[in-house]
Backbone as numpy.savetxt, mean C-alpha at the origin, in Angstrom:
# Nx Ny Nz CAx CAy CAz Cx Cy Cz
-5.21 -7.08 15.76 -4.00 -6.29 15.62 -3.91 -5.65 14.23
-4.32 -6.39 13.23 -4.22 -5.85 11.87 -5.08 -4.61 11.71
-6.23 -4.59 12.35 -7.13 -3.45 12.22 -6.81 -2.33 13.22
-6.13 -2.67 14.33 -5.79 -1.66 15.33 -4.47 -2.04 15.99
-3.37 -1.55 15.44 -2.04 -1.88 15.96 -1.76 -1.21 17.30
-2.64 -0.33 17.74 -2.44 0.34 19.04 -2.91 -0.52 20.21
-3.56 -1.64 19.93 -3.96 -2.52 21.03 -2.71 -3.00 21.75
-2.69 -2.84 23.07 -1.53 -3.34 23.79 -1.74 -4.81 24.15
-0.66 -5.45 24.55 -0.71 -6.89 24.83 -1.65 -7.23 25.98
-1.76 -6.33 26.95 -2.66 -6.58 28.07 -4.11 -6.63 27.59
-4.49 -5.71 26.72 -5.85 -5.68 26.18 -6.14 -6.93 25.37
-5.18 -7.34 24.55 -5.35 -8.55 23.74 -5.51 -9.76 24.65
-4.72 -9.82 25.72 -4.81 -10.94 26.66 -6.19 -11.01 27.30
-6.74 -9.86 27.67 -8.09 -9.83 28.26 -9.12 -10.29 27.23
-8.98 -9.82 25.99 -9.92 -10.20 24.94 -9.92 -11.70 24.68
-8.73 -12.32 24.78 -8.59 -13.75 24.49 -8.62 -14.62 25.74
-8.73 -13.97 26.90 -8.78 -14.68 28.18 -7.55 -15.57 28.38
-6.37 -14.97 28.14 -5.10 -15.66 28.39 -4.19 -14.69 29.14
-3.07 -15.21 29.62 -2.13 -14.35 30.34 -1.34 -13.47 29.37
-0.99 -12.28 29.84 -0.27 -11.33 29.00 1.07 -11.88 28.52
1.75 -12.67 29.35 3.04 -13.25 28.98 2.92 -14.14 27.74
1.80 -14.83 27.62 1.57 -15.69 26.44 1.45 -14.82 25.19
0.73 -13.71 25.31 0.58 -12.80 24.17 1.95 -12.22 23.79
2.76 -11.84 24.80 4.11 -11.34 24.54 4.92 -12.35 23.73
4.87 -13.61 24.16 5.62 -14.68 23.47 5.13 -14.86 22.04
3.83 -14.91 21.86 3.26 -15.13 20.53 3.65 -14.00 19.58
3.52 -12.76 20.05 3.85 -11.62 19.20 5.34 -11.60 18.87
6.19 -11.87 19.86 7.64 -11.94 19.60 7.95 -12.99 18.54
7.31 -14.15 18.65 7.53 -15.23 17.68 7.03 -14.83 16.29
5.86 -14.21 16.22 5.32 -13.77 14.92 6.21 -12.71 14.27
6.82 -11.85 15.07 7.75 -10.85 14.53 9.03 -11.51 14.04
9.56 -12.47 14.80 10.78 -13.19 14.39 10.56 -13.96 13.09
9.38 -14.58 12.96 9.08 -15.39 11.78 8.59 -14.54 10.60
8.57 -13.22 10.78 8.15 -12.27 9.73 6.69 -12.47 9.31
5.86 -12.97 10.24 4.42 -12.99 10.02 3.91 -11.57 10.23
4.35 -10.95 11.32 4.10 -9.52 11.54 5.33 -8.80 11.01
5.15 -8.02 9.94 6.28 -7.35 9.29 6.54 -5.95 9.84
5.53 -5.33 10.41 5.71 -3.98 10.93 4.39 -3.40 11.38
4.46 -2.16 11.84 3.28 -1.44 12.33 3.29 -0.06 11.67
2.17 0.31 11.05 2.09 1.58 10.33 0.92 2.41 10.80
1.08 3.72 10.65 -0.02 4.65 10.89 -0.60 5.04 9.53
-1.91 5.18 9.46 -2.58 5.67 8.26 -2.76 7.17 8.46
-2.12 7.97 7.61 -2.11 9.42 7.79 -2.92 10.08 6.69
-3.80 10.98 7.08 -4.55 11.78 6.13 -3.71 13.02 5.82
-2.88 12.92 4.79 -1.92 13.97 4.46 -2.60 15.27 4.07
-3.83 15.21 3.57 -4.54 16.44 3.21 -4.73 17.34 4.43
-4.89 16.75 5.60 -5.12 17.53 6.82 -3.82 18.10 7.39
-2.67 17.64 6.91 -1.40 18.14 7.41 -0.87 19.31 6.61
-1.45 19.52 5.43 -0.95 20.58 4.56 0.26 20.15 3.74
0.70 18.91 3.92 1.83 18.39 3.15 1.35 17.99 1.76
2.10 18.38 0.75 1.77 17.98 -0.61 2.55 16.72 -0.96
1.95 15.89 -1.74 2.59 14.68 -2.22 1.73 14.06 -3.29
2.31 13.14 -4.02 1.61 12.50 -5.13 1.76 10.99 -5.01
0.65 10.29 -5.21 0.66 8.83 -5.28 0.24 8.44 -6.68
0.94 7.48 -7.26 0.60 7.01 -8.60 0.55 5.49 -8.61
-0.38 4.97 -9.40 -0.48 3.53 -9.62 -0.02 3.29 -11.06
1.00 2.49 -11.20 1.61 2.29 -12.51 1.39 0.85 -12.95
0.75 0.68 -14.10 0.59 -0.64 -14.71 1.84 -0.90 -15.54
2.44 -2.07 -15.34 3.71 -2.37 -16.00 3.61 -3.69 -16.76
3.97 -3.66 -18.05 4.09 -4.89 -18.84 5.55 -5.31 -18.78
5.75 -6.59 -18.50 7.09 -7.11 -18.29 7.31 -8.34 -19.16
8.53 -8.50 -19.67 8.91 -9.73 -20.36 9.45 -10.67 -19.29
8.75 -11.78 -19.02 9.22 -12.68 -17.96 10.53 -13.36 -18.34
11.33 -13.67 -17.34 12.60 -14.35 -17.55 12.42 -15.86 -17.42
13.15 -16.59 -18.22 13.13 -18.05 -18.14 13.55 -18.48 -16.74
12.82 -19.39 -16.17 13.04 -19.98 -14.84 12.72 -19.04 -13.68
12.65 -17.73 -13.92 12.38 -16.79 -12.83 11.05 -16.08 -12.99
10.49 -16.10 -14.19 9.22 -15.43 -14.43 9.33 -13.94 -14.17
8.44 -13.44 -13.32 8.38 -12.01 -13.01 9.14 -11.67 -11.73
9.61 -12.69 -11.01 10.17 -12.46 -9.67 11.37 -11.53 -9.65
12.34 -11.74 -10.54 13.56 -10.91 -10.49 13.27 -9.44 -10.74
12.47 -9.15 -11.76 12.19 -7.74 -12.05 11.32 -7.14 -10.95
10.39 -7.91 -10.40 9.56 -7.40 -9.30 10.42 -7.09 -8.08
11.36 -7.97 -7.76 12.24 -7.73 -6.62 13.11 -6.50 -6.85
13.54 -6.31 -8.08 14.36 -5.13 -8.41 13.54 -3.85 -8.25
12.31 -3.87 -8.74 11.42 -2.70 -8.62 11.15 -2.40 -7.14
10.99 -3.44 -6.33 10.73 -3.27 -4.89 11.83 -2.47 -4.20
13.05 -2.55 -4.70 14.18 -1.89 -4.04 14.24 -0.38 -4.26
13.47 0.14 -5.21 13.47 1.60 -5.41 12.78 2.26 -4.22
13.39 3.31 -3.65 12.79 3.94 -2.47 11.44 4.61 -2.75
11.16 4.98 -3.99 9.89 5.62 -4.33 8.72 4.63 -4.31
9.04 3.35 -4.40 8.02 2.31 -4.54 7.45 1.93 -3.19
6.13 1.99 -3.10 5.42 1.63 -1.87 4.89 0.21 -1.92
4.37 -0.23 -3.09 3.79 -1.56 -3.24 4.08 -2.09 -4.64
4.22 -3.41 -4.74 4.34 -4.08 -6.03 3.48 -5.33 -5.98
2.61 -5.50 -6.98 1.72 -6.65 -7.04 1.84 -7.32 -8.41
1.82 -8.65 -8.45 1.67 -9.40 -9.69 0.19 -9.47 -9.97
-0.20 -9.11 -11.19 -1.62 -8.97 -11.52 -2.02 -9.92 -12.65
-3.30 -10.23 -12.70 -3.86 -10.90 -13.87 -4.39 -9.81 -14.79
-4.55 -10.12 -16.06 -5.12 -9.13 -16.98 -4.10 -8.60 -17.96
-4.34 -7.40 -18.43 -3.54 -6.80 -19.49 -2.10 -6.52 -19.05
-1.92 -6.07 -17.82 -0.59 -5.73 -17.33 -0.14 -6.77 -16.32
1.19 -6.89 -16.17 1.76 -7.92 -15.32 1.95 -7.47 -13.88
2.43 -6.26 -13.71 2.69 -5.74 -12.37 1.92 -4.44 -12.16
1.49 -4.24 -10.92 0.93 -2.96 -10.51 1.88 -2.40 -9.46
2.39 -1.21 -9.71 3.38 -0.59 -8.84 2.79 0.71 -8.29
2.81 0.85 -6.98 2.34 2.09 -6.36 3.56 2.85 -5.87
3.67 4.10 -6.33 4.81 4.93 -5.97 4.33 6.22 -5.33
5.22 6.82 -4.55 4.94 8.12 -3.94 6.06 9.08 -4.27
5.69 10.32 -4.50 6.68 11.35 -4.78 6.19 12.69 -4.28
7.06 13.69 -4.36 6.69 15.03 -3.90 5.87 15.78 -4.94
6.00 15.36 -6.22 5.27 16.05 -7.29 5.03 15.08 -8.44
4.13 15.48 -9.36 3.89 14.67 -10.55 5.17 14.57 -11.38
5.92 15.65 -11.41 7.17 15.67 -12.16 8.16 14.65 -11.60
8.22 14.54 -10.28 9.12 13.58 -9.65 8.71 12.14 -9.99
7.42 11.86 -9.97 6.93 10.53 -10.32 7.21 10.25 -11.80
6.97 11.24 -12.66 7.23 11.08 -14.09 8.71 10.79 -14.33
9.59 11.47 -13.60 11.02 11.22 -13.72 11.35 9.79 -13.30
10.75 9.33 -12.22 10.97 7.95 -11.77 10.58 6.96 -12.87
9.40 7.17 -13.47 8.91 6.25 -14.50 9.84 6.28 -15.72
10.22 7.47 -16.16 11.00 7.57 -17.39 12.48 7.23 -17.22
13.04 7.46 -16.05 14.47 7.23 -15.86 14.83 5.97 -15.09
13.94 5.47 -14.28 14.25 4.28 -13.49 13.44 3.06 -13.91
12.11 3.21 -13.92 11.24 2.06 -14.15 11.25 1.60 -15.61
10.98 2.49 -16.53 10.85 2.09 -17.93 12.19 1.75 -18.58
13.29 2.08 -17.93 14.61 1.74 -18.49 15.06 0.33 -18.12
14.32 -0.33 -17.23 14.67 -1.72 -16.90 14.47 -2.59 -18.14
15.41 -3.47 -18.39 15.40 -4.28 -19.61 14.11 -5.08 -19.79
13.56 -5.63 -18.72 12.37 -6.48 -18.83 11.07 -5.69 -18.99
11.09 -4.39 -18.71 9.88 -3.57 -18.78 9.63 -3.18 -20.24
8.47 -3.59 -20.77 8.15 -3.26 -22.17 7.22 -2.05 -22.28
6.39 -1.78 -21.27 5.54 -0.58 -21.31 4.99 -0.28 -19.92
4.58 0.98 -19.75 3.97 1.41 -18.49 2.79 2.32 -18.79
1.83 2.32 -17.87 0.72 3.28 -17.89 0.60 3.81 -16.47
0.68 5.14 -16.33 0.67 5.76 -15.01 -0.68 6.41 -14.74
-1.23 6.11 -13.56 -2.49 6.70 -13.10 -2.18 7.46 -11.81
-2.46 8.76 -11.80 -2.23 9.55 -10.60 -3.48 9.54 -9.72
-3.28 9.35 -8.42 -4.39 9.36 -7.47 -4.80 10.82 -7.26
-6.06 11.10 -7.50 -6.57 12.46 -7.34 -7.11 12.70 -5.93
-7.72 11.66 -5.34 -8.28 11.79 -3.99 -8.39 10.40 -3.39
-8.06 10.30 -2.11 -8.22 9.04 -1.39 -9.52 9.10 -0.61
-10.36 8.11 -0.83 -11.62 8.01 -0.09 -11.49 6.99 1.05
-10.82 5.88 0.77 -10.67 4.82 1.76 -9.35 4.11 1.50
-8.63 3.81 2.57 -7.36 3.10 2.45 -7.17 2.24 3.69
-6.81 0.99 3.48 -6.59 0.06 4.58 -7.73 0.08 5.59
-8.95 0.08 5.08 -10.18 0.04 5.87 -10.51 1.34 6.61
-9.79 2.42 6.32 -10.07 3.71 6.94 -10.69 4.64 5.92
-11.85 5.20 6.25 -12.52 6.18 5.40 -11.97 7.55 5.78
-11.53 8.31 4.78 -10.88 9.59 5.05 -11.85 10.71 5.39
-13.01 10.71 4.79 -14.01 11.73 5.11 -15.34 11.05 5.30
-15.96 11.31 6.41 -17.29 10.76 6.64 -18.26 11.49 5.72
-19.17 10.76 5.09 -20.12 11.42 4.20 -21.01 12.39 4.98
-21.35 13.49 4.33 -22.23 14.48 4.95 -23.63 13.91 4.97
-24.23 13.90 6.16 -25.57 13.34 6.30 -26.58 14.27 5.65
-27.45 13.70 4.84 -28.49 14.46 4.16 -29.72 14.48 5.06
-30.04 15.65 5.59 -31.16 15.79 6.52 -32.46 16.21 5.85
-32.46 16.19 4.52 -33.69 16.58 3.82 -34.75 15.50 3.97
-35.99 15.92 3.95 -37.11 14.98 4.01 -37.27 14.28 2.68
-37.60 13.01 2.73 -37.84 12.25 1.51 -39.20 12.63 0.97
-39.23 13.00 -0.30 -40.49 13.35 -0.95 -40.76 12.28 -2.00
-41.89 11.63 -1.87 -42.24 10.61 -2.87 -43.63 10.90 -3.41
-43.84 10.64 -4.70 -45.14 10.95 -5.30 -46.24 10.06 -4.80
C-alpha cells in the first residue's frame, strides 16, 4: 500500500490469500489508530505548467527545558506553507520543507514567520532547482545511450 495506494482491497486480499472483509477490517483499524495517516498522489508539476517553489530550510533552535525541540517543531508544523519537519543530527536542529508560489513568497515566510519565532536562532534556505526522484518515483527516465562502446 505504501508504494501503490491505488491497490484496492480485493487485490490486496488476493495477494495475501485472505478474504476481502479481513482486509477491510485491518485497513479501517489502521486508519483509526493513525498508522495509515492518508493517501497522496505524487504529481510532476513541471508537466502541468504550474509554477511553484520548494525549499529546504535548515533551522537552528534553542531547545526548551523539559520540552527540547518538540514545542517549536509542533508550532512550525502548523504553518500552512510547511510540508515536512524533521529533527536532524548535525549542524542544524530541524529541517523544514516548505512550498510556495514563488521564491519571494518562501523568503517572506522565512523572514516574517519562521525566523521570528523566539526559539529560532538561525536559518539557511536551499531552493529545490529540479526534482529527480521523490517518494520512490523517478520524474524523468534517463535517455538511453545507444552509442557503441569503443575501447582501446
